[in-house]
N, C-alpha and C positions, 0 to 999 in steps of 0.2 A: 504494500500500500504506500504509494508516493503521495504526500500532501504537497500540492503545488499552489501557485498563486498567479492569477491572471494579472499581468502588469498593467493592463488597461484600467484596472481598479485604481491605480495610482497615477494616472496620466495627468491629473490636475495638481500633482504634488512633486514637481521635478526637484532635482535631477534623478534620473533612473538609478544612478550609482548609489545615492542615498537610500533609495527604496531597497536595493539589493542588500545593502549592509543591514538595514532594519530587519528584513526578512530572515537573513541568515542568523541574526542575533536572537530572533524569536524561536528558531528551530526548524524553519522551512528548509528543505533540501533542494527544492526545484521551483521553477517559475515557468509560466507560459507567456510567450511573446505575442505581439500583434504587429501587423505589417508596417505601421507607422514607425516602429522602432528600427526596422531594417529594410529600408527601401532599396538598398543596393548591397553588394558584397562587402564593400569597405565598412559600412555601418554595422553589418552583421559581425565582421571580424572584430571591430571595436567593442561591440556588446559582448562578444565571447570573452574578450580579455577581462571585462568587468565581472562577468559571471565567474570566471576562474578565480579572480581575486577574492570574490565573496564566498567561494566554495559552493556555488549553486550550479545546477544543471538545467537544461531546457529540453525535456523529453518530448513535449508537444509544442507546436507553434501554429498560429493562425496566419494564413497566406491568402491574399485576395485572388479571386478566380481569374482576374485579368492577367496577373503574373503567371499563374499556373498554366493557363491556356496559351498566353502570348509568348512566354519565354520560359518553358519548363527547365531548360538548362540553368538559367539564373536561379530559379526556385530551388533546384537541387543543390546548387552551389551554396546558396544562403543557408539552406537547411543543414548541410554538412558542416559549414563554418560554425553554426550555433550548436551543433550536436543534437539537433532535432531528429527524432525517429519517426514521429507521426505528424504529417502535414495535414492541417485541418482548414478547409474552406469555411469561413464563418458567416457569410451574409450575402444577400442579394438585394440590391437597392429596389425600392418599391416599383420604379418605372421599368425594371428589368424582370420582374416576376411574372411567370405565366398566370393566366386567369382561369384555366380550366384543367381538368384531369389530364387530358391529352398533352397539354403544354408542360405540365409537371413531369409526366412520364418521359417526355422528350428531353427535359432538362436533366433528369436522372441519367439518361443515356449519355448526354453531353458531359456531365460531371465525371462519369466513369471513364469516358474517353480521355478527358483532360488529365485524369490521374494516372493513366497508363504509363507515361514515361517515368513518373516518380516511383510507381510500384516496381517498374523494371530496374530502377536504381536501388532497390532494396528498402524503400521507405513505405510506411503505412500511409494510406490516404483516406480521408474521410470528410464528413460534413458535420457542422455544428448548427444546432437549431436555435431559433427564437420562437415567438408565439405563432407567427403566420404559417409555419409549417404544420401546425396541428389543427388548423381551421378546416372545416368540412369543405370538400370540393368533390362534388359528384358521388357522395357516399363514402369517400375515403379521405385521406389527408395528403398534402404534398410530401410530408416526411415518409409516409408509406410508399408513395410512388417513386420518390428518389431512391430509397433503399431497395425496392423491388426491381429497379432497373438493372442492378448489378450486384452480385454477391461480393464483389471486390470493394465496394464502397463501405467504409466503416463509419462509426457514429461516435461523436462526442456529444453526449446528451446534456442539455441544460434543463434540469428538472423544474426549476422555478418558472422558466419561460413556458414550459408545458402547462403548468398550473395557470399562468396568465392567459394561455390560449384556450382554457376551458376544459382541459383533459386531466385525467388522473395519471400522474407520472408512473405509478406502479404498473399500470396497464402498458405503458409504452416500454418500460424496462422489460416487462415480461415478454412482449412481442419481439423485441429486438435485442434480447440479452446476448446472443452470440455475436453481435456486431459491435458491441460496446468496447471502445479502447480507452475512453476517458469520460469523466463526467464533470460538469460545472456544478459546484456546490454553492448555492446562492439561496438567500432566504427572502421572504416576503413579509413586510411589516403588517401588523393588524390594520384593518380598515380604518382610514382616517388618520393614521400615524405616519411619520417620516415623509411628509409631503415634500420637504426640501431635498430629500434623497430619492425622489421618484417612487416612493413607496417600498423601497428595498430595505432590508435589515441585515445586521451582522448575523452570520450563520449561528443558529441555535437560539436566536433572540426574536424569531419571527414565527410564522404559522406553519412552516413545512414540517412534515413528520420525518425527521432525520433518523430517528432510531429504526423505524420500519424500512425506510428507503436504503439506508446503509447496510442493513442486514440483507436486503434483496440484492443490492449491488455487489456485495461480496461473493455472491453465487454466480457472478458473470466474469468474463475476461477483463472487465474494467480494472485497470491497475493504477490510474492516475486520477486523483481527486483534486480538482482545481477550484480554489476559493475565488469567488468573484462578487463584486458589488459594482453596479454600473455607475453609481454616483454617491460615493461616501463623502460626508463633509469632514471626516477625520479618518484618513487611511491607516494611521497608527492604531487607533481604536479598533477599526474593522479587522485589520490583519491579526492583531493580538487576540481579541475575543473569539474570533472565528477559529483560529488555530487551537486555542485552549479548549474550545468546545469539541472540535472534531477529535482531538486526542482522547477525550473521555469516551468516545465510541469505539 
């Protein structure tokens, strides 16, 4: 069980080197990066030096679909420089999203095709969800259509976004257990609270059933558990309390 930290959570609290030092001091052993931190190979190499200095690894990383599709060699080089083993495509802008089941099935095929060079290079390749992938589309969901398109596409499941999308995360974990490589551990504040943090909470201080979900996740191949908060007003508090809570599980 690797407890990681999505560096996007600390994007409003630069510099990244300070965040890495903080996380290492708290006991984290790994982090997850996002594309804005490594737009090119030189920035990836610089970040790797900072990771090494802090004693942290980056087993998973988010990579934009434009890079993966448009320049897979660059994506592979960046992943290798960072030590990333699982490349995860995290998002599709609203104007780029299909609007029906056929469109999402086609996107699933496109995604699998885009990941082929990375898989050939020995990397794991997958998708990370938000809420829109679990909305109903023709009696199914975009997430199901993406994953049904190819057995090669793995999943980094954000369980809190599943809840925000109106689904039971336990059902999604059960359906796609064999495809899970990582999970985003994120919590939702009680209704009416944490408005300045977009309704998110420190892990263990919200409404998610982490005891049940972590028990279920341990029965899957998921080995990386990534703490994330989309808009913390205090990233030190978030990182500290979330890590301490997850360790109790």
